[in-house]
C-alpha positions in Angstrom: 0.1 -0.2 0.2 3.1 2.3 0.3 4.5 1.5 -2.8 0.5 2.7 -4.2 0.8 5.5 -1.5 4.0 7.3 -2.8 3.0 6.9 -6.7 -0.1 8.6 -6.6 1.6 11.4 -4.5 4.8 11.3 -7.4 3.1 9.8 -9.9 -0.4 12.7 -10.0 -1.0 15.0 -6.9 2.4 16.3 -7.2 3.0 17.3 -10.0 -0.9 18.6 -10.5 -0.2 20.4 -7.8 3.3 22.0 -8.5 1.7 22.7 -11.9 -1.3 24.6 -10.5 0.6 26.9 -8.5 2.9 27.9 -10.9 0.2 28.6 -13.7 -1.7 30.7 -10.9 1.6 32.8 -10.1 1.9 32.9 -14.1 -1.3 33.5 -15.0 -1.9 36.8 -12.4 -3.2 34.9 -9.2 -5.9 33.3 -11.7 -6.8 30.3 -10.3 -9.6 29.7 -12.9 -6.9 30.3 -15.9 -4.9 28.6 -13.9 -7.1 25.1 -14.3 -7.9 25.9 -17.8 -4.3 26.4 -18.8 -3.3 23.0 -16.9 -6.6 21.4 -18.7 -5.0 22.1 -22.2 -1.3 19.9 -21.4 -3.4 17.4 -19.8 -5.4 17.4 -23.3 -1.7 17.7 -25.0 -0.3 15.0 -22.8 -3.1 12.2 -23.3 -2.8 13.5 -27.3 -2.0 10.1 -28.5 -4.3 8.2 -26.3 -7.1 10.6 -27.8 -5.6 10.1 -31.1 -5.5 6.5 -31.1 -9.2 6.4 -29.8 -10.5 8.7 -32.9 -8.8 5.9 -35.0 -10.3 2.8 -33.2 -14.0 4.4 -33.4 -13.3 5.4 -37.4 -12.0 2.0 -37.8 -15.6 0.3 -36.3 -17.8 2.9 -37.8 -16.0 1.0 -41.6 -16.3 -2.8 -40.1 -20.4 -2.0 -39.4 -21.5 -2.4 -42.8 -19.9 -6.0 -42.3 -21.1 -5.9 -38.9 -24.9 -6.1 -40.3 -24.3 -9.2 -42.9 -23.0 -11.4 -40.0 -26.1 -10.0 -37.7 -28.6 -10.8 -40.5 -26.6 -14.2 -42.3 -26.8 -15.7 -38.3 -30.0 -13.5 -37.0 -30.8 -16.9 -35.1 -27.9 -17.7 -33.8 -26.8 -14.7 -31.3 -24.0 -16.7 -30.4 -22.2 -17.4 -33.4 -22.9 -13.1 -34.2 -20.7 -12.8 -30.7 -18.2 -14.6 -32.2 -18.1 -13.5 -35.8 -17.9 -9.8 -35.1 -15.4 -10.1 -32.7 -13.6 -12.3 -35.4 -13.9 -9.2 -37.6 -12.9 -6.6 -35.0 -9.4 -8.9 -34.2 -8.6 -9.0 -38.2 -8.9 -5.0 -38.5 -7.4 -5.2 -35.2 -9.7 -2.6 -33.5 -10.9 -3.6 -30.1 -15.3 -2.0 -28.7 -12.8 -1.8 -25.6 -10.2 0.5 -26.8 -12.3 3.9 -26.8 -12.6 3.8 -23.0 -9.2 4.8 -22.4 -9.4 8.4 -22.6 -12.4 7.6 -19.7 -10.5 5.8 -17.0 -7.3 7.7 -17.2 -9.9 11.1 -16.4 -10.7 9.2 -13.3 -7.2 9.4 -11.3 -6.7 13.0 -13.0 -10.4 14.0 -11.3 -9.6 12.6 -7.9 -6.2 14.4 -8.0 -7.1 17.6 -8.8 -9.4 17.9 -6.2 -6.9 16.4 -3.6 -4.8 19.4 -4.9 -7.7 22.3 -4.6 -8.0 21.2 -1.4 -4.8 22.1 -0.5 -3.6 24.9 -2.6 -7.0 27.2 -1.4 -6.4 27.7 2.0 -7.4 31.4 4.4 -4.3 30.3 7.0 -1.8 31.6 6.4 0.1 29.1 8.2 -1.1 26.4 5.6 1.4 28.2 3.7 4.3 26.3 4.9 2.6 23.4 4.3 2.5 23.8 0.9 5.5 25.2 0.6 7.0 21.1 1.7 5.1 19.7 -0.9 6.6 22.4 -3.9 9.3 21.2 -5.9 12.7 22.6 -4.6 14.0 23.3 -7.9 10.9 25.9 -8.3 11.5 29.7 -6.6 9.0 29.9 -3.5 9.7 34.2 -4.0 6.7 35.1 -6.7 4.7 31.9 -4.9 5.2 33.1 -1.3 3.9 36.6 -2.8 1.4 35.2 -4.3 0.0 34.0 -1.3 -2.9 33.4 0.3 -4.2 31.5 -3.6 -7.5 32.7 -4.0 -10.0 30.4 -5.8 -12.3 33.0 -7.7 -13.1 33.2 -11.2 -15.9 35.0 -12.4 -18.9 34.3 -10.2 -17.3 31.4 -9.2 -15.7 29.8 -5.9 -13.6 27.1 -7.6 -13.1 25.9 -3.9 -16.7 25.2 -2.9 -19.3 23.1 -4.3 -22.6 25.5 -5.8 -24.4 24.4 -3.6 -23.2 26.0 -0.9 -24.8 29.4 -2.1 -28.0 30.6 -3.5 -26.3 32.0 -6.0 -28.7 31.9 -9.1 -26.2 32.0 -11.6 -24.4 28.7 -9.9 -26.9 26.7 -12.0 -24.9 27.5 -15.4 -22.3 25.2 -14.0 -24.2 21.3 -14.7 -25.6 23.1 -17.0 -22.1 23.7 -18.6 -21.2 20.0 -17.4 -24.5 18.3 -19.0 -24.3 20.0 -22.0 -20.4 19.9 -23.2 -20.7 15.9 -22.0 -23.9 15.2 -24.3 -22.1 16.4 -27.1 -18.8 15.1 -26.7 -19.9 12.0 -25.8 -23.1 12.0 -29.0 -19.4 13.2 -31.5 -18.0 10.2 -30.8 -21.1 8.0 -30.2 -20.9 5.3 -33.5 -24.2 4.0 -34.8 -24.8 0.6 -34.2 -26.7 -1.6 -36.4 -27.6 -3.9 -33.5 -31.1 -2.3 -32.3 -30.7 -3.5 -28.1 -26.8 -2.4 -28.7 -28.2 1.4 -29.9 -30.7 1.3 -27.3 -28.3 1.1 -24.9 -26.5 3.7 -26.5 -29.3 6.1 -26.4 -29.7 5.4 -23.1 -26.2 6.3 -22.2 -25.9 9.1 -24.7 -28.8 10.8 -21.7 -27.1 8.8 -18.5 -24.1 9.8 -18.3 -24.1 13.5 -18.9 -27.6 13.7 -16.0 -25.1 12.1 -13.8 -21.7 13.8 -14.0 -24.0 17.3 -13.8 -25.5 15.5 -10.4 -21.7 15.2 -9.3 -20.6 18.7 -10.4 -23.2 20.5 -7.9 -21.8 18.2 -5.0 -18.3 18.9 -5.8 -15.8 22.0 -6.1 -16.6 24.3 -9.0 -12.7 23.5 -10.0 -13.9 20.4 -11.3 -16.4 21.4 -13.0 -14.6 23.9 -14.7 -11.7 21.2 -15.6 -14.7 18.9 -17.0 -16.1 21.2 -19.4 -12.5 22.7 -20.6 -11.8 19.3 -20.5 -14.4 18.2 -22.9 -14.7 21.6 -25.0 -11.0 20.7 -26.2 -12.2 17.1 -26.8 -15.2 18.4 -29.1 -12.8 20.8 -30.9 -10.6 17.8 -31.3 -13.4 15.8 -32.8 -14.8 18.7 -35.1 -11.4 18.9 -36.8 -10.7 15.3 -37.1 -14.2 14.2 -38.4 -14.4 17.5 -40.5 -17.5 18.9 -39.2 -20.5 18.6 -36.6 -22.0 15.9 -38.9 -21.9 13.2 -36.1 -24.2 15.1 -34.1 -27.2 15.2 -36.3 -29.6 13.8 -35.9 -29.8 15.2 -32.6 -32.4 12.6 -31.5 -31.7 9.1 -33.1 -34.9 7.0 -33.8 
Protein backbone atom coordinates (compact mmCIF):
# COMPACT_ATOMS: atom_id res chain seq x y z
CA UNK A 1 0.00 0.00 0.00
CA UNK A 2 2.88 2.36 0.73
CA UNK A 3 4.18 1.88 -2.81
CA UNK A 4 0.75 2.69 -4.27
CA UNK A 5 0.48 5.77 -2.05
CA UNK A 6 3.94 6.95 -3.15
CA UNK A 7 3.13 6.37 -6.83
CA UNK A 8 -0.15 8.26 -6.43
CA UNK A 9 1.52 11.19 -4.66
CA UNK A 10 4.61 11.48 -6.84
CA UNK A 11 2.95 10.48 -10.10
CA UNK A 12 -0.31 12.44 -9.96
CA UNK A 13 -1.06 14.80 -7.07
CA UNK A 14 2.35 16.40 -6.50
CA UNK A 15 3.05 17.16 -10.20
CA UNK A 16 -0.49 18.58 -10.58
CA UNK A 17 -0.13 20.65 -7.41
CA UNK A 18 3.19 22.13 -8.50
CA UNK A 19 1.95 22.85 -12.00
CA UNK A 20 -1.27 24.44 -10.75
CA UNK A 21 0.55 26.69 -8.25
CA UNK A 22 3.13 27.79 -10.83
CA UNK A 23 0.39 28.51 -13.40
CA UNK A 24 -1.56 30.45 -10.78
CA UNK A 25 1.51 32.57 -10.06
CA UNK A 26 2.17 33.20 -13.75
CA UNK A 27 -1.46 33.85 -14.74
CA UNK A 28 -2.06 36.92 -12.60
CA UNK A 29 -3.24 34.96 -9.52
CA UNK A 30 -6.26 33.57 -11.38
CA UNK A 31 -7.02 30.02 -10.25
CA UNK A 32 -9.62 29.59 -13.00
CA UNK A 33 -7.11 30.43 -15.73
CA UNK A 34 -4.60 28.11 -14.07
CA UNK A 35 -7.10 25.21 -14.17
CA UNK A 36 -7.99 25.95 -17.82
CA UNK A 37 -4.32 25.99 -18.89
CA UNK A 38 -3.60 22.88 -16.79
CA UNK A 39 -6.49 21.14 -18.58
CA UNK A 40 -4.98 22.08 -21.95
CA UNK A 41 -1.60 20.68 -20.90
CA UNK A 42 -3.19 17.42 -19.73
CA UNK A 43 -5.10 17.12 -23.00
CA UNK A 44 -1.89 17.74 -24.94
CA UNK A 45 -0.05 15.05 -22.99
CA UNK A 46 -2.88 12.55 -23.55
CA UNK A 47 -3.32 13.51 -27.22
CA UNK A 48 -1.76 10.26 -28.54
CA UNK A 49 -4.31 8.27 -26.54
CA UNK A 50 -7.14 10.48 -27.83
CA UNK A 51 -6.04 10.07 -31.45
CA UNK A 52 -5.78 6.31 -30.98
CA UNK A 53 -9.33 6.33 -29.60
CA UNK A 54 -10.61 8.28 -32.62
CA UNK A 55 -8.86 5.92 -35.04
CA UNK A 56 -10.43 2.94 -33.27
CA UNK A 57 -13.86 4.55 -33.52
CA UNK A 58 -13.39 5.33 -37.20
CA UNK A 59 -12.34 1.74 -37.89
CA UNK A 60 -15.34 0.40 -35.98
CA UNK A 61 -17.65 2.69 -37.94
CA UNK A 62 -16.20 1.38 -41.22
CA UNK A 63 -16.92 -2.18 -40.07
CA UNK A 64 -20.63 -1.55 -39.47
CA UNK A 65 -21.79 -2.77 -42.93
CA UNK A 66 -19.92 -6.08 -42.45
CA UNK A 67 -21.32 -6.43 -38.94
CA UNK A 68 -24.81 -5.89 -40.34
CA UNK A 69 -24.20 -8.70 -42.85
CA UNK A 70 -23.18 -11.03 -40.02
CA UNK A 71 -26.26 -10.11 -37.99
CA UNK A 72 -28.58 -10.69 -40.93
CA UNK A 73 -26.91 -13.98 -41.88
CA UNK A 74 -26.87 -15.47 -38.38
CA UNK A 75 -29.88 -13.70 -36.89
CA UNK A 76 -31.03 -16.86 -35.07
CA UNK A 77 -27.66 -17.62 -33.50
CA UNK A 78 -26.59 -14.72 -31.25
CA UNK A 79 -23.57 -16.66 -30.02
CA UNK A 80 -22.27 -17.03 -33.57
CA UNK A 81 -22.96 -13.34 -34.24
CA UNK A 82 -20.79 -12.42 -31.25
CA UNK A 83 -18.00 -14.78 -32.30
CA UNK A 84 -17.98 -13.54 -35.90
CA UNK A 85 -18.13 -9.90 -34.81
CA UNK A 86 -15.16 -10.24 -32.46
CA UNK A 87 -13.30 -12.15 -35.15
CA UNK A 88 -13.94 -9.24 -37.52
CA UNK A 89 -12.65 -6.80 -34.88
CA UNK A 90 -9.54 -8.91 -34.38
CA UNK A 91 -8.78 -9.13 -38.10
CA UNK A 92 -9.20 -5.36 -38.45
CA UNK A 93 -6.96 -4.73 -35.44
CA UNK A 94 -9.57 -2.85 -33.42
CA UNK A 95 -11.06 -3.36 -29.98
CA UNK A 96 -14.55 -2.32 -28.80
CA UNK A 97 -12.89 -1.41 -25.49
CA UNK A 98 -10.24 0.80 -27.08
CA UNK A 99 -12.54 3.83 -26.80
CA UNK A 100 -12.53 3.69 -22.98
CA UNK A 101 -8.90 4.80 -22.57
CA UNK A 102 -9.45 8.56 -22.19
CA UNK A 103 -12.34 8.03 -19.76
CA UNK A 104 -10.20 5.73 -17.60
CA UNK A 105 -7.39 8.29 -17.62
CA UNK A 106 -9.81 11.05 -16.57
CA UNK A 107 -10.80 9.40 -13.29
CA UNK A 108 -7.44 9.56 -11.44
CA UNK A 109 -6.89 13.08 -12.83
CA UNK A 110 -10.24 14.23 -11.40
CA UNK A 111 -9.53 12.63 -8.02
CA UNK A 112 -6.03 14.11 -8.02
CA UNK A 113 -7.34 17.59 -8.87
CA UNK A 114 -9.89 17.31 -6.05
CA UNK A 115 -7.07 16.61 -3.58
CA UNK A 116 -4.91 19.37 -5.07
CA UNK A 117 -7.66 22.00 -4.78
CA UNK A 118 -8.04 21.18 -1.10
CA UNK A 119 -4.31 21.64 -0.55
CA UNK A 120 -3.70 24.83 -2.55
CA UNK A 121 -6.79 26.86 -1.64
CA UNK A 122 -6.77 27.84 2.03
CA UNK A 123 -7.52 30.76 4.31
CA UNK A 124 -4.99 30.28 7.13
CA UNK A 125 -1.50 31.72 6.43
CA UNK A 126 0.23 28.90 8.32
CA UNK A 127 -1.08 26.46 5.71
CA UNK A 128 1.38 28.06 3.28
CA UNK A 129 4.17 26.25 5.11
CA UNK A 130 2.52 22.91 4.39
CA UNK A 131 2.11 23.89 0.75
CA UNK A 132 5.77 24.88 0.45
CA UNK A 133 6.79 21.42 1.67
CA UNK A 134 4.94 19.86 -1.29
CA UNK A 135 6.60 22.12 -3.88
CA UNK A 136 9.62 20.91 -5.83
CA UNK A 137 12.87 22.34 -4.46
CA UNK A 138 13.93 23.70 -7.85
CA UNK A 139 10.86 25.97 -8.07
CA UNK A 140 11.55 29.50 -6.70
CA UNK A 141 9.25 30.05 -3.74
CA UNK A 142 9.48 33.86 -3.54
CA UNK A 143 6.84 34.52 -6.28
CA UNK A 144 4.53 31.93 -4.74
CA UNK A 145 4.81 33.44 -1.26
CA UNK A 146 4.12 36.88 -2.73
CA UNK A 147 0.97 35.54 -4.43
CA UNK A 148 -0.35 33.86 -1.26
CA UNK A 149 -2.98 33.26 -0.14
CA UNK A 150 -4.17 31.54 -3.30
CA UNK A 151 -7.63 32.87 -4.09
CA UNK A 152 -10.24 30.42 -5.43
CA UNK A 153 -12.42 33.07 -7.08
CA UNK A 154 -13.03 32.98 -10.85
CA UNK A 155 -15.86 34.94 -12.46
CA UNK A 156 -18.80 34.28 -10.10
CA UNK A 157 -17.40 30.94 -8.88
CA UNK A 158 -15.62 29.83 -5.76
CA UNK A 159 -13.57 27.01 -7.28
CA UNK A 160 -12.94 25.39 -3.88
CA UNK A 161 -16.65 25.15 -2.98
CA UNK A 162 -19.46 23.15 -4.52
CA UNK A 163 -22.29 25.13 -6.18
CA UNK A 164 -24.85 24.00 -3.59
CA UNK A 165 -23.09 25.89 -0.78
CA UNK A 166 -24.71 29.23 -1.64
CA UNK A 167 -27.91 30.28 -3.37
CA UNK A 168 -26.32 32.18 -6.26
CA UNK A 169 -28.74 31.68 -9.21
CA UNK A 170 -25.79 31.78 -11.62
CA UNK A 171 -24.58 28.49 -10.15
CA UNK A 172 -27.20 26.67 -12.22
CA UNK A 173 -24.90 27.32 -15.19
CA UNK A 174 -22.29 24.95 -13.75
CA UNK A 175 -24.23 21.64 -14.04
CA UNK A 176 -25.79 22.95 -17.28
CA UNK A 177 -22.39 23.49 -18.91
CA UNK A 178 -21.16 20.14 -17.62
CA UNK A 179 -24.25 18.36 -18.98
CA UNK A 180 -24.26 20.04 -22.41
CA UNK A 181 -20.51 19.67 -23.02
CA UNK A 182 -20.55 16.01 -21.92
CA UNK A 183 -23.62 15.25 -24.06
CA UNK A 184 -22.15 16.90 -27.17
CA UNK A 185 -18.81 15.13 -26.81
CA UNK A 186 -20.51 11.76 -26.30
CA UNK A 187 -22.80 12.35 -29.28
CA UNK A 188 -19.87 13.23 -31.53
CA UNK A 189 -17.95 10.12 -30.50
CA UNK A 190 -20.91 7.71 -30.50
CA UNK A 191 -20.84 5.28 -33.38
CA UNK A 192 -24.17 4.14 -34.90
CA UNK A 193 -24.99 0.51 -34.25
CA UNK A 194 -26.90 -1.88 -36.45
CA UNK A 195 -27.93 -3.92 -33.39
CA UNK A 196 -31.24 -2.51 -32.03
CA UNK A 197 -30.41 -3.57 -28.47
CA UNK A 198 -26.97 -1.95 -28.60
CA UNK A 199 -28.43 1.17 -30.19
CA UNK A 200 -30.92 1.36 -27.30
CA UNK A 201 -28.11 1.06 -24.76
CA UNK A 202 -26.19 3.82 -26.55
CA UNK A 203 -29.22 6.11 -26.49
CA UNK A 204 -29.67 5.49 -22.77
CA UNK A 205 -25.99 6.17 -21.98
CA UNK A 206 -26.09 9.32 -24.13
CA UNK A 207 -28.40 10.85 -21.52
CA UNK A 208 -27.54 8.91 -18.37
CA UNK A 209 -23.81 9.68 -18.29
CA UNK A 210 -24.13 13.48 -18.75
CA UNK A 211 -26.92 13.62 -16.17
CA UNK A 212 -24.86 11.66 -13.65
CA UNK A 213 -21.74 13.81 -14.15
CA UNK A 214 -23.84 17.00 -13.96
CA UNK A 215 -25.28 15.82 -10.63
CA UNK A 216 -21.80 15.15 -9.27
CA UNK A 217 -20.72 18.63 -10.37
CA UNK A 218 -23.24 20.13 -7.92
CA UNK A 219 -21.75 18.27 -4.96
CA UNK A 220 -18.03 18.69 -5.77
CA UNK A 221 -15.78 21.80 -5.94
CA UNK A 222 -16.53 24.03 -8.91
CA UNK A 223 -12.89 23.73 -9.98
CA UNK A 224 -13.59 20.14 -11.04
CA UNK A 225 -16.58 21.25 -13.13
CA UNK A 226 -14.37 23.89 -14.77
CA UNK A 227 -11.76 21.24 -15.56
CA UNK A 228 -14.35 18.80 -16.92
CA UNK A 229 -16.11 21.38 -19.10
CA UNK A 230 -12.82 22.71 -20.49
CA UNK A 231 -11.64 19.17 -21.23
CA UNK A 232 -14.93 18.42 -23.00
CA UNK A 233 -14.68 21.57 -25.13
CA UNK A 234 -11.14 20.68 -26.18
CA UNK A 235 -12.31 17.15 -26.98
CA UNK A 236 -15.19 18.52 -29.08
CA UNK A 237 -12.76 20.74 -31.02
CA UNK A 238 -10.44 17.78 -31.67
CA UNK A 239 -13.37 15.65 -32.83
CA UNK A 240 -14.58 18.48 -35.08
CA UNK A 241 -11.27 18.67 -36.94
CA UNK A 242 -10.81 14.89 -37.08
CA UNK A 243 -14.28 14.20 -38.51
CA UNK A 244 -14.35 17.36 -40.62
CA UNK A 245 -17.41 19.01 -39.12
CA UNK A 246 -20.50 18.63 -36.96
CA UNK A 247 -21.85 15.65 -38.91
CA UNK A 248 -21.75 13.17 -35.99
CA UNK A 249 -24.06 15.47 -33.99
CA UNK A 250 -26.97 14.96 -36.38
CA UNK A 251 -29.62 13.87 -35.96
CA UNK A 252 -29.73 15.26 -32.42
CA UNK A 253 -32.28 12.70 -31.31
CA UNK A 254 -31.80 9.42 -33.20
CA UNK A 255 -34.86 7.19 -33.54
